[in-house]
C-alpha positions in Angstrom: -18.4 11.2 20.9 -18.9 7.8 19.1 -21.6 7.4 16.6 -24.7 5.0 17.3 -25.1 1.7 15.7 -27.3 2.7 13.0 -24.8 5.2 11.7 -21.8 2.9 12.5 -23.3 -0.2 10.7 -23.3 2.0 7.3 -19.8 3.3 8.1 -18.3 0.1 8.5 -19.4 -1.2 5.3 -16.6 1.1 3.9 -13.9 0.0 6.5 -11.6 -1.5 3.7 -12.0 1.2 1.3 -9.0 3.4 0.4 -9.1 6.9 -0.7 -7.0 7.5 -3.8 -6.8 9.6 -6.9 -5.7 6.9 -9.2 -9.2 5.9 -10.1 -9.9 9.7 -11.1 -6.8 9.4 -13.6 -8.0 6.0 -15.0 -11.4 6.8 -15.6 -10.6 10.4 -16.8 -9.1 8.6 -19.9 -11.8 6.3 -20.7 -15.0 8.3 -20.0 -17.1 11.1 -21.8 -17.8 14.5 -20.8 -19.3 13.2 -17.4 -16.3 12.2 -15.1 -18.2 11.9 -11.8 -19.4 8.3 -11.6 -22.5 7.0 -10.3 -22.8 4.7 -7.3 -23.8 1.4 -9.4 -20.6 2.0 -11.8 -18.5 2.6 -8.8 -19.7 -0.6 -7.5 -19.2 -2.2 -10.7 -15.5 -1.0 -11.0 -15.1 -2.1 -7.2 -16.3 -5.7 -8.0 -14.0 -5.8 -10.9 -10.9 -4.0 -9.8 -11.2 -3.7 -5.9 -10.9 0.2 -6.7 -12.7 2.9 -4.7 -11.9 6.7 -5.6 -11.4 10.1 -4.2 -13.1 11.9 -1.5 -16.1 12.9 -3.8 -16.6 9.3 -5.1 -16.4 7.9 -1.3 -18.8 10.7 -0.1 -21.3 10.0 -2.9 -21.1 6.3 -2.1 -21.5 6.8 1.6 -24.5 9.1 1.0 -26.2 6.9 -0.7 -25.7 3.9 1.8 -27.2 6.1 4.4 -30.2 6.8 2.3 -30.8 3.2 1.8 -30.5 2.4 5.5 -33.0 5.3 6.4 -30.4 7.4 8.1 -30.7 11.2 7.8 -27.4 12.5 5.9 -26.3 15.3 3.8 -23.1 16.4 1.9 -20.6 19.1 3.5 -17.1 20.3 2.4 -14.6 22.8 2.0 -13.5 24.7 -1.0 -16.0 23.3 -3.1 -15.7 24.2 -6.9 -12.0 24.5 -6.6 -9.1 22.2 -6.9 -8.7 22.2 -3.3 -12.1 21.0 -2.6 -12.7 18.2 0.1 -15.9 16.5 0.5 -17.4 14.6 3.6 -21.0 13.5 4.8 -22.9 14.7 7.9 -25.2 12.1 9.6 -27.9 12.5 12.0 -28.8 9.9 14.7 -32.6 9.4 15.8 -32.1 12.6 18.4 -30.9 14.9 15.6 -27.2 14.8 16.7 -24.9 15.5 13.7 -21.7 13.1 13.3 -19.0 14.0 10.7 -18.1 11.1 8.5 -15.0 11.4 6.5 -13.9 8.8 4.2 -11.9 11.0 2.1 -9.4 11.7 5.2 -9.8 8.0 6.3 -10.9 8.7 9.5 -11.8 5.5 11.6 -15.1 6.4 12.7 -17.6 9.2 12.7 -17.4 11.9 15.4 -20.1 14.1 17.3 -20.0 17.6 16.0 -22.9 18.9 18.3 -20.9 21.0 20.7 -24.2 21.6 23.0 -25.0 18.2 23.3 -24.0 16.7 27.0 -22.2 13.8 25.3 -19.6 16.3 23.7 -16.3 16.4 24.8 -13.9 19.3 24.0 -10.6 17.6 25.0 -8.1 15.5 22.5 -9.4 12.0 21.8 -7.8 8.9 20.4 -9.5 6.2 18.3 -11.0 8.3 15.8 -8.4 9.3 13.5 -5.2 7.1 12.7 -2.0 8.3 13.9 -3.2 11.4 15.9 -5.4 12.6 18.5 -8.3 14.8 17.4 -10.1 17.9 19.1 -13.5 19.1 17.8 -14.1 22.6 18.5 -16.7 25.6 17.3 -15.3 27.3 14.3 -16.6 30.3 11.9 -19.3 28.8 9.7 -18.7 25.4 10.7 -16.7 23.1 13.0 -12.9 22.9 13.6 -10.7 19.9 13.9 -7.4 19.8 15.5 -5.1 16.9 14.8 -2.3 16.3 17.3 0.6 13.9 16.0 3.0 12.1 18.2 5.9 14.1 17.0 4.2 17.3 18.4 3.1 18.5 15.2 -0.4 20.1 14.9 -2.8 20.6 11.9 -6.0 22.3 11.6 -9.2 21.7 9.3 -12.5 23.4 9.1 -15.6 21.8 7.9 -19.0 23.6 7.1 -21.7 21.6 9.0 -24.9 23.2 7.1 -25.9 21.0 4.3 -24.6 21.5 0.7 -27.5 21.1 -1.9 -27.1 17.6 -3.4 -27.1 19.2 -6.9 -24.3 21.6 -5.9 -22.3 19.0 -4.5 -22.6 16.9 -7.7 -21.5 20.2 -9.7 -18.7 20.5 -7.5 -17.7 16.7 -7.7 -17.8 17.1 -11.5 -15.4 20.0 -11.3 -12.9 17.8 -8.9 -12.9 14.8 -11.4 -12.0 17.1 -14.2 -9.0 18.5 -12.7 -6.0 16.0 -12.0 -3.4 17.1 -9.6 -0.1 15.7 -11.2 1.0 14.1 -7.9 -0.7 10.8 -7.3 -2.4 10.0 -3.7 -3.4 6.7 -2.2 -4.3 6.6 1.6 -5.6 3.5 3.2 -6.3 2.4 7.0 -4.5 -0.9 8.0 -4.6 -3.1 11.3 -1.4 -3.1 12.8 -0.6 -4.7 16.4 -4.1 -4.0 17.2 -4.3 -0.2 15.9 -5.7 1.2 13.1 -2.7 3.0 11.1 -2.6 5.1 8.1 -0.5 4.3 5.2 0.0 6.8 2.3 1.6 6.9 -1.1 2.1 10.5 -2.1 4.1 11.7 -5.1 6.4 8.7 -5.1 6.9 8.4 -1.8 5.3 6.3 1.0 4.7 6.2 4.7 3.0 4.8 7.6 1.3 6.9 10.4 1.0 5.5 13.9 0.3 6.5 17.4 4.0 6.4 18.0 5.3 8.2 14.9 5.9 8.4 11.2 7.8 5.8 9.3 9.0 6.2 5.7 9.0 3.3 3.5 12.5 2.4 1.6 12.4 4.5 -1.5 12.0 2.8 -4.7 12.1 3.9 -8.3 10.5 1.5 -11.0 6.8 1.9 -11.8 6.6 -2.1 -11.3 8.0 -1.9 -7.9 5.4 0.7 -6.7 2.7 -1.4 -8.5 3.5 -4.2 -6.1 3.9 -2.2 -3.1 0.5 -0.3 -3.6 -1.1 -3.9 -4.2 -0.3 -5.3 -1.3 -1.6 -2.4 0.8 -5.0 -1.9 -1.3 -5.4 -5.2 -3.1 -6.2 -3.4 -6.1 -5.9 -5.1 -9.5 -2.2 -4.8 -10.8 -3.2 -4.0 -14.3 -5.4 -1.2 -13.2 -2.5 0.0 -11.2 0.1 0.0 -13.9 -2.3 2.0 -16.3 -3.2 4.7 -13.8 0.3 5.1 -12.4 1.7 5.1 -16.0 -0.6 8.0 -16.5 0.6 10.0 -13.7 4.3 9.2 -14.7 3.6 10.7 -18.0 1.8 13.6 -16.6 4.8 14.3 -14.3 7.3 14.1 -17.5 5.2 16.4 -19.4 4.7 18.9 -16.6 8.7 19.0 -16.3 9.3 19.8 -19.9 
């Protein structure tokens, strides 16, 4: 179920890349009509502030990296053109087998989605998604993924596996960057005791997901404390964090008025 080296070599360039909506809010305030950044600008911001972006940013960046490495790849997603949209990439190996590559949900590594392939395994698998086992199965108009958490909780997701035209994908990305949800989100993969775990900051709460369970962080209230906590997990620039979190704080206050 694991991807071959030519796909992994590209994917692993993004191992330390969080997924977050802080950059969306930060760039929204300082950009013109076009909100979706190009890859060169994303690289510039990453070099300057350590920042990455949301699922569309990461998908576009990853797609460009596959293009440059000579790996056939294309965009996929769900709910494209809506505020609930999710974006990912499908990459093909030299035999035409397709692998789901989802940085937006912070997968540990790509996974085979060719259910007819001899290498395909239909059971639950560890080592692909932090804090959960996954199971891949056919679904209407795509592929289904079930996530099994250590507390017994199960969630499901459906991905389209047919290519989305790049122009349509960029249009959906632009739509996404114009719509800011009032609850900030940061997700990052971390190494802890030999395991890839998942740390998440979601609507002013944070927690760690591991193979043994979910562990909430101690609650904190001040913006400065959140800057410190998120900076430790992401290595993001503190001034960037202060500005972007401040934007969300004001957004929350205005939405309650």
